[in-house]
N, C-alpha and C positions, 0 to 999 in steps of 0.2 A: 504493500500500500504506500509506504513512504517513498519508494523509488518511483512508483507510478505518479504520485502527486508531484514529486520533484520534476518528473518528465513533463507533466502538464504545465507546471509553472514555467519551465524553460521554454516550451512551445509558445506559451502566452507571451513571455517577454520578447521572444524573437518576433512574434507577430506585431507586438506593440512597437518594437524597434523598427520594423519594416515600415510602419506607418509614421515613424519619427515622432512618436507620442511619449510624453512623460508618464512613467509608471507611478501611480498614486498609491501610497501605502498608509493606511490608517492604523494607528496604534491605540487601541481601546484599553483603558485600564483605570487604576486608582492612583493614589499618591506615589506609588512605586514607579509607575509609568510617567506620571507628571514630573517627578524629580524632587519631591519634598526632601529638604535637608541639604540639597546641593546648591551651592552658592550661585553658580552660573548654569541654570537649568537649560537655557537655549543652546548652550554648548555641550553640556555634560550629561543631561538626562539620556536614557538609553536610546530613545528615538533619534535624538540629534547625533549621537555617535554612530548609530546605524546608518543614518543619512550620509555621513562623511565617508563611511566605508563603501557604500553603494555608489556614491559619486554622481556625476552628471547623468541626467536621464531619469532620475528618481525624485519624487517629491514625497518625503516622509513627514507626516503630520502627527503631532502629539495630541491625542484626544484624552489624555489622562485627567482624571478629576478626583481630587483627594476625598477620601472617606466614602467613596461610592461602592454600592453593592450590586451584585447580579440579581439578588432577590428583589422582586418588585414590592414585597412587603417589608423589606429591610428599612433601616432608619433613613438611608439616603440612596434610593434606587437610581442606578445609572440611567436606566431606560426612561425615566421620567424627567431627565434633564434636557435642556435645549441642546447641550453638547452632543447628545446621542443623535438628535435629529440633524444637527449640522454634519455629523459624520455620514449619515445616510444620504443627505443632499449632496455631499461631496462626490458621491459615486466612485468610491475607490476601486483600484484594481486588485488590491490585496489587503486583507484585514487581519490584524493580530489582536486577539482578545485575551487579556490577562486580568481576570477578575476573580474574586473569591476570598481574598485575604480578609476584607472587612466583613464578609458574610460569616466568617468563623466566630465572630463575637456572639456571646450567648444570647444577647437581645435580638440578634438577627437569625442565628442558627436554629432558633425555635421554629422557624419556618422552613427548615431544611427539606421538608417533603416537596417544596415548590422549586428547589434549586435547579433540578434537571429540566423541568418544564420551562422555567424562565430562561435558562441557558439556550434551550432549543428555540425559544421565541426570538432571542437576539440573533441567533444564527440565521433563522428564516428571514429576518428583516434585511440582512445583508445579502443573503443568497438570492433574493428575488430582484435585486437591483439590475438595471440594464447593463452595468459593467461586468456582471457575472464574476465577482471577485473570488480569488482563492482565499479561503478562510483558514486561519490557524487557531485552534483552541489550545491555549497554553496553560499547563499546570503551573500555578503560582510558585514563586521562589519560596524557599523555606522561611519560616519565622524563627529567628534565633533567640527570641524571648517572647513572653506573653504580654508585652506592653500594649497599652491602649485597649485592653480587653480582648486582643486577638489570641486565638488558640492555635498553637503550633500543632497540637495533636489532631485537631479537627481538619486542618489543612492537609496534613499527611494522610490520615486514615480515612477521611470521608470526602473532602472536596477533590483531592487528586483523582480517586477512582471515578467520581462522577464526571469530571471533565473528560477523562479518557473514554468513558462510556458514551458520552454525548458525541464526541468526535467520531466514534465508530458508527453510532446511529445515523448521523447525518453524512457519513462518508466524506468527512473533511479531515484535514491534517491535524493530528494530535502532536503537540510538541511538549516534551518533558523538560521544563526549566527547573524543576524542583531538585532532582538528583544531581545534575551537574554543578549546582550551586551550593551543595551541602558543605563543602569545605571552605566556604568564603565568609565565614562569620565575622572576621576582622574587617570586612568591607561593609558591614552593616552597623554603623556606630550605635544606633539605638536598638538593634536587634531586629528591626522591621524594614527600615528604608536603606537601600544601598547608597554609598557615597559615589563620587564620580568614578572611582576605580571599579566598584562593584557594578555600576551601570555599564561601564565599558565591557566587563566580562559578559553581562547579559547580551549586549549588542553583538559581541563576537559570536556567541552561541546562536543567536537568531540569524545573523548573517550567514553562517555556515549552513544552517537548517534550510534557509530559503534559496540559497544559491548553489549549495554543494561545494563551495570553494573554501579554502583555508582562510581564516579571518585574521586580519591584522589591523589594529587600531590606527586611525588616522588622526594624529594629534594636530591641534590648531590653537593658536592664541585666541582666535575669534570664532564665534559660532558660525555654522552654515557652510555652504559650498562657496569656494573661492573662484572668482572670475575677474575679468578686466572690464572696467567701465571707463571709456575715454582715456585710457592710459593709467588709470588708478585701480588699486585693489578693491574689489567689492566682495562682500560676504552676504549671501542671501540665506535666510533661515526662517523657520516658522516661529511665530511669537503669539501666544494666546489665540491660536487658530487663524492668524492673519499672516500673510507673507510679508516679511520685513527685510530690509537690508541696510547695511552701513557701507559707505564708501570712505576709504581712509586716505589721508595725505601721505606722501612719502615720509615726511617728518612733521609731527604735530607741534604746534606752538605750545609754549608753556601754558599750563592750565587746560589743555585739551578742549579748545573751543569747537563748537559744532552748530550746524544748521538743521532744524527739523522741518522737513519739506512735506507739504500736503499735495496729494494728487499729481498726476502726470510728471513723474520724476525725470523723464527724458526730454521734456519740452523745454526749449530754450536753456539747454544745459551749460551754455558757455559761462554764465556767471558762476555756477557751481564749480566749473573747472578752474576758474581763477581762484576761488576760495580754497579749493583743494590744493592747488599748487602753492598756496601761501600758508598752509598749515591748519586749515579747518577740515573737520569731518562732516559728512552729509549723512543724515539718517532719514529713513522713510518707512512707513508702515501702511499697508494697503487696507484702508477702511472704506473702500468703495461702496457706494450705495448706502452710506450711513449719513451723509450730508451734514457732518458736524454735530450730530445728535449727542445728547448726554451719554449714550452708550459709547459712541465713538470717542468722545472726550475722555472717558474712563480708560479706554484702550490706549489712547495717547498717554494718559497719566501713568499707566503701568509700564509702557515702553520707556517713557522718560525716566521713571524710577530705576528701571533696569540699566539704562545707559549711564545714569549718573552714579548709582550706588554700586553696581557690579563692574561696569566697564570703565568707570572713573572719568566719564565725560564731565565737562564743566556744568555746574549747577544752574548756570544761566545760559539760555539758549536763544538763538535768533530763529525766527519763523519765516518760512517762505510758503506762499500759497498762490496757485494759479487757478483762475476761474472759480469753480465750485470749491476749490481749496480754501477760498476765503472764509467759508463757513467753519472749517476746521480750525484754522489758525486763530481767528478772532474769538471763537467760543472757548478754545483752550486758553488763550491769553487772558481773557476776562476772568476766567476761574482762577488762574494762577499768575497774576501780574508780576509777582515777586520773582518769578523764574525767567522773565523775558528780557532780553537785551533790546530787541527791536523787531519790527514786523515789516517784511517786504512782500508786496502782492502785485500780481499782474492780472488786470481785468477781473478783479475779485468779485464774487457774489457776496454782497453785504446784506441782502434782504431776500429771503427765499420767496417772498410774494412776487418779486420781480422775475427771478429765475429760481426754480423751474415753474413757479406759479403762473407767470405770464399775465398778472393782473394789472400791469402798467403798460408801458410802451414796448416792452420786450416781447419776443416771439414765444417765450416759454417752452416747456417740454411736458406734454401731458403725461407721458409714461413715467418720467422722472418725478413728476409731482405726486403721482400715486405711490411710488416707492417711498418718497419722502414722508408722506402722511403715514404710511404703514410703519416706517422706522421711528417716527416721533410718537406714534400712537394716537394720531388725530383721527376722529371719526367723521369729520366733515370739512369742507373747504372753509366754512365760517370759523370753525375752531382753529384751523391752521392759520388763517388770516389774523386771528385775534392774538396769536402767540407773540409775546412781548420780550423775547430774548434773542432776536436776530443780532448779527454783528453791529448793526446800527444802533442797537438799544443798550442801555446800561453800561456806558463807557466810562463812568465816573472813576472807578477804581483804577482802570488802566491809565487814564489821563493823570490821576494823582500819582501814579508810580512813574510818570514821565517816560513812558515807553514811546520812542519815536516810531513813526510809520512812514513808509514810502510806497506809493502806488504808481505803477506804470499802466496807462489806459490808452485805449483807442477811442478817439472822439466820435467815430462812426459805428461804434459797437451796438448792434441791434439785438444781440443775444443777452448781454449783461450791460444794459445801458448805464453809462456813468452817472447820469442824472438821478437814477433810482438807487444807485449803489455807492460808488466811491465818493461822489460829491456830497451825498447826504452824510455819509460817515465822517468824512474829513471836516465838513462844516461843523458838525456837532462836536467832534473831538477838539477842534481848535477852540471853540467857545468854552469847553471844559478845562482848557489850559494845556491840552496835549499838543505835541509837535507833529505836524503832518505835512508831507510834501507830495504833490501830484505832478507826474511827468507825462504829458501827452506825447504819444509816439505817432508821428505823422509821416515819417519817411518810409519808403519801401512799399511793397505790395501788401494790401490788407485783404484777408480772405474770411470765409465763414461769416459773411455779413458784418465784417469789421471786427469780429471777435479775435481773430488771429492776426497779429501784426508783428512787425519786426521790432525787436528791442534795440534801439539805436545805441544805447550806452550800457552794455553789461558791466563795464568797469565801474560805472556810477553805482550800480546796485551792490557790487562786491565791496566797494569802498564804504558805502553806507553801512553795511553789516560790520566791516572791520572797524570803522570809526566808533561804532556804538557797542562794541564788544570789549568789555573791561577784562584785561588779562593780568595775571600776576607778573611781576618783574621777572625777566629771564634770570634763571639761576646762574650763579657764578660758575665759572669753569675751573674745575680742580687743577687742570694743567697749569694754570697761572701761578700755582703755589708749589710747583715741582721744579727743581733744578736738576737737570739730567746729567750734566757734566760728562764723565766718562761712560755713563750708562751702565747697563748690565749685560753687555754682549757676551762675556765669558760664561755666565750662568746660563744664558740662552743657548749657547752652543752645547754646553754640557748636558742640559736638560733634553735637547733634541737628539744628541748623539750617544749619550750614555744611558745605561740601564739603572744606575743607582746614583743618588745625589743626597747631599746633606744640607739642610737649611736650619739656621739657628736664629733664635729671637732673644736678644739680650736687653734687659731693662728692669724696671721696677714693677709696681703693682698693676699698672695699666697694661703691661705686657703679660704679667702673671695671670690676670683675670681673663675669663673667656670672652670672646667677642671678635675683635678685628683679626687676632692671630688665627682663630679658627677659619675665618673667611679666607685668609691668604692660603692656609693649608688646603682647603677645599678647592680653591682656585687652581693651585699648582697641580693637584691630583687630576683635576678635570682637564686642565690645559695640556698636561704632559702625561697622558694615561699609561704610557709604557714605562715610566720611571718609577722605581721603588724609592720613595722618599724616606729619609731619616730626619724627622722634625725634632729639634732640640728646643724645648721650652725652658729658657734660662732666665725667666723673669722672676725676681724676688721682691716682694713688697718692701718699700722704704729704701731700696738700693739705688744709688746714683753711679756716676762714672768711676769714682774712686773704688767703691766696692766691686764694680764690674771688672775693672782692669786687672785686679789682683786675683779674681776667682775664675778667670777665663780658662785656665788650664784644667781646672776641676770641672767646671760647669758647661763649657762650650766645646772644648777639644777632647773630651773624655773618650770619644770614639774616633778621633782623628780630625784633620782640618775640615773646614766647611766650605761649601761652594757659594753660598749666599748668606750674608749676615745682616740682620736688621738690628739697629742700635737705637735705643730710646732711653735718654737720661735727663732731658732738659727740665722736666718737672721737678724731680727730686734734687737735682743740682741747684735749682733755683731756690729751694726751701731749706737748704742745710747750712747756708752761710759759709761754705768752704772758700778758701782763698782762690782768686782767679787763676793763679799759676798752677794750683793743684788740679783744678778742673781742666785746664789746658793740657797739662802733663798726662792726665788720665785719659782724655779723649784721644790724644795723639798716641798714647800707649795702646789703646784698644785697636786702632788702625794698624799700627806697626806689629803688634803681637799676631793679629790675624794674617797679615801679609807675610810675616816671617815664617808663619806656619805653612802658608801656601800663597805664593805671590800671584796666584790667579784668582784669589777670592774676590767676589763682588761684595760691596758693602753699601748699605743705605742708612743714612742718618734720618731720624724722625724727631720733629719738635712738636710735642703734644702741648695742649692748651691748659691754662689755669687762669684764675682771675687776675693775677699780677701781670701776666703777659697781655691779657685783654686790655688792662689799664694802660700799659706801656704803648701798645699799638694805637689805642685811641688818642694818646697824647702825642702821637707822631714819632715815637721812639721805637727802635728795634730793641727788644729785651736784651739785657747784658749777657744772660746765659746763652741766648741764641747767637749773639755775636761771637762769643767764645767758641761754641761748638762749630759755627760756620767758618771760623778762621781755620780750624783743622780740616773741615770738609773741603774748603776751597783749595787749601794747600795740597791736599792729596787727591783732588778731583773726585771727591765722593759725592754721589747723588744725594739729594735732600728732598724730603716731603715736609713742608712747613704747615702742619695742621693747626698750629697756634694762630697763625695769620689767617688761614682759610676759615676756621671756625669764627674768629672775630669778625671777619668781613661778612660772613653769611648771616650772623646775628644782626649786624648793623644794617644789612640789606633787607631785614625783615623775614628771612626764610624760616627762622625758628628763634626760640629764646633760650637763654642759659637756664633760667629758673624753671620753666615748664617743660622743656624738651631735653636739653643736654644735661642739666641738673647738677653736675659735679665734675671735678677734675678726673674722678673715676666715672667715665661716661655711662649714662643710661643706655639701655639697648638701642634707643634712637641715636644717641651719640656714637655708640660703637658702629652703627650703620653709616654715619657720616665719615668716620675714620676709614671704614672698609671701602666705601665708595671711592674715596680719594686714592687710597692705596692701590685698588684694583685698576683704576684708570691709569695710575702711574705705571703699573706693570704692563698693561695693554700697550701703552705708548712706548715703553722701553723695549718691548718685544713685538713691535708692529710689523717688522719685516719677516724674512724667512732665513733659515740656515741652509747654506749650500754644503754639499758633501766635502768640499775642500776648504771650508772655513776653519781657521785655526784659533786656538785659545791664546790670548795675549798674556804675557808676563808683565805685571805692573812693576815698573822701576821704582825703587825706594829712594826718595830724595834725602838730602841731609835733614836731620831733625830740626823741627821748629824750635824745640827746647831741648838742649843737650841732656837735661835731667828728666826727660819724659819717662813714664813708667812702662817701658816696652819689654821689661823682663821681670815683671812683678810675680811674686809667688806667695802662697799662704803656708805658714809653718804652724802646725798644730801646737797649741800651748803646752800640751803634755810632753813635748820634747824639751821643755825648760825644767830644770831642776828646781823643785819648790824650796823656798827658804822658810825661815821661821815666820809663822803667821799666814803662810800660804798652804793650801790643801789641794791635793789632786782628787777630783771627784769623777769617777768613771762614768756615771750616769746621772748628770746633773738635772735636778728638778727644783725649781724655785720654792722657797718656803713661803714667800709672800704671794698671795694670789694676784695675778695680773695676766693679761694676754701674753702669749708667747709666739714665737715664729719658728718654722721648721729649721733644722740644723743648729738651733741654739737652745734646744731642750733635749734631755735624754741623750746627751752626747758628752764626751770627755771635756771637762773644764778644769782650769786652774783658778781656784777661788782664793782671793786675799780679802781679809776683813779687818785685821788689826794692824795698827801702825808699828810694825816691827822691822825685821830684816828685809832688805830689798831682794828681788830676784834679778838675775842678769842673763843676757843672751848675746853671744858673739855672732857677728854676721859680716858678710862682705857685700857692699852695695852702697847706693847713694840715697836711699830713702828707707824709713822704717815707721811702722805704726802698729796699733793694736786693734783687734776686733773683739768687742765685749757685748755681753747682754746687759744693757743699761736699763735696769728696772727701778722700782720705787725706792730701793735701798742702795742705788748707785752712789759711790763715794767720789773722792778726789784722789788722783794719783800724782805722785811726784816722779819725774824721770830725769835721767842724766845721760848724756852721750859722751862716751870716751872720757869719763871722769870730770866733765865740765860742770857748769853751774846747774843746780837743780831747778827744774821748771815744773809747773803744775798744769794738770789737765782735768777739768771737771767732767766726770762721766755722766752726770745727770742731764737728760735732754728734756725738751718741752713736752715730750710724749711719755716720759718715764713713769708718770703716775699711773698710767693705764697699761703700759707695755714693758716687758723685759725685752726691749727693742735691740735688735742687732745694730750696732753702731761702730763705724770705723773711724779711728782717730789717727791721723798722720802726725806723728810726734816730731819727726825731723826729715827733711828732704834737701836735695841739693848738696848732700855731703860729698866730700872728696872721695874719689875712688880709692878703695883700700879696705882694710879690716877695721871694724868698729865694735864697740861694746855698748849696749844699752842696759841701764839699771832702772828698775821700776819698784816703787814702794807705795804703801798706803799713806796718805797724808792724814795729819791730825784733825783738820777741819773737814767740813762737808757742806754741800749746798743746803741752804735753809729749807728747801722743799723736800729734801731727801730724808728717809727714815733710817739710813744706815751709812756705812763706809765701805761697802763691798766693791771689789773689782772682780767680775766674773769673766775670765779671759778665755776666749775661744781660739784665737789665732794671733800670732805676730805676723805681720806682712812686711816683706822687704822687696825692694827693687834692686836686683843684682846688676852690677855693671858689666 
């Protein structure tokens, strides 16, 4: 039977194809067919996905209606809805019936004895159509929960067999969608309704069932079938049982402006082409024979909401209407004046008593008049003529909203006479304070009794819409905040030619936290799918360039040299009060250590934002920290991403706010998105070309040092290598006695702890710089230190954060020392900071820069 029906369907399709006729497929169902729970139903409900797979030559229409039952005694019977009769009148070539889920509810299934007969009634209704459609009785998908009163047991044990029996009785196709979908529970978020992925699986199964071909989803950013309209991309799709389409510009203007067009979308298309070429989208929905009725306006409202809320079109729209399209645009605009930029109309009907009524000087249209009366529900001519909400009526709110209007008219128009339409409306509108312009078109040939005329100035109409469309300011270009210098050519070649690569992220808490770093990792894996990446997350909260340069061997190069290194230290360097020379020596040391490890390593400096930097930029100053970092970057030709300046400028341009959007120097998810967007643009620009087979990796030449004492050979020495003196204790697994926050690698690790002002410890080293790394908590004391038996100096270990944290803190005690052997002595001082509760020095490392 299945093979026979498939053969019949193929013969039918071949016959239809021979006649060059579009195959019409009606999808009958409930909320599962309709696409409840799916954000973009016109694109992702199963009928829409099926339509894309079938492609040109097919018109798949979604007749799904939420909550509906097959049972005519059910709470919401499908066959008593207007939608059912619309499907019948459509005269489809193929019908897919999938009802029964809502019938399983106890309040409905008490009429289960009627289910088979009611199903047969629906089949008969379609079977007797002149199109003689192929009919598919579909067993509903499984219910993965009993939500909304739906019974999964009833669907499986009772409805499924009845549907199968009905199909056999009527000799139609039975399609089992229940069993193939049993393993897809994760695609049904509420247990009943499939998400877009689940609807795609349904569409694939149905596609294979009706064509016999292997199914493959056709993904699309926009709903519907793609075609070309006067050189622009057009997407045509079914929306609320009306054919709709959108035509898209090659590149949208900021704010996604658009035009909502009524009737005759191909008439005088030149103005729309101008607008499309300049960044506007054009939208249209076929509400023919509805004459701007309240029902038509509601369809427009639903389409408007879809385009603005789901497709992100601008919330204010410009309207275009030709001839009877005037009824649509004005009735929509009067109901929603706050949504409208402006109204453009050509020979518009502004009073249906003139056309199609023909009760004035116009010729009217008796057939259209009868259709209009039926659409509006008028029972007589007198009732229709007494209607007081034509476009010429009730213009007060539209005029108060200052919506400008422009009409192009033919002075000899006998179909829609201007004296009964445009001139009445514009006269009333101007008297109400509205702005109205009328342009008589007198050149060229006029046809259809003057109703068809040449638009002399399509540019005027396009400019009218452009001028009256308020758009957001163009967003700033991230590339303006990037300094490419030597670029990232080496890493590009490596990632294209090699199978393994190492990328490191060195910085503080903004690098440690999830966000932009994850975006770059995802980008790299997608951009270079053949590469096995080793990502090194070397961000540690509170750390700046001094901490970073001395820990690189441990945290960055533990697996070997890196191919691409991202460095971020501008925020913490700006808040620690370190001497400028130390920052300069640290940043230069980072570059030289990386390049000494591998002279082909690409490096990127990133300057993140904080309130102090925003204040500096607003005062016309480049922040001192950025000047220091960029001195190193410029000297070594290191690329830079200046996010501090970019964020400041974007805030000042009104794109977002610090308080509500970015929120903190530790960015909100929105702020992380701003960072990621800029960084990925930077990488796209850096790798915009291609790698040839013979491209070679460049060895970066190391210039003379900017500062002879830079920390290019810095190392960490565990404090346990120092012999403890009197008053000092070696603690193998240090845990603070005073409760305060801690940081990784500075708790439950070996520490040398000094607490009482007794005998100093000493350490002999060879190098030109020395410092200590301590856990500076609430009990942090003051230490004295002496270099090579010189004068004793003091270092207060208590920081502004010590009340709350046993904070890792690096103190450079001496640098710029002459090359040679040195000895440092450290002791606990008698005094302490007035805010501290102790005299402790909890020593994790001594760090030195070897010469």
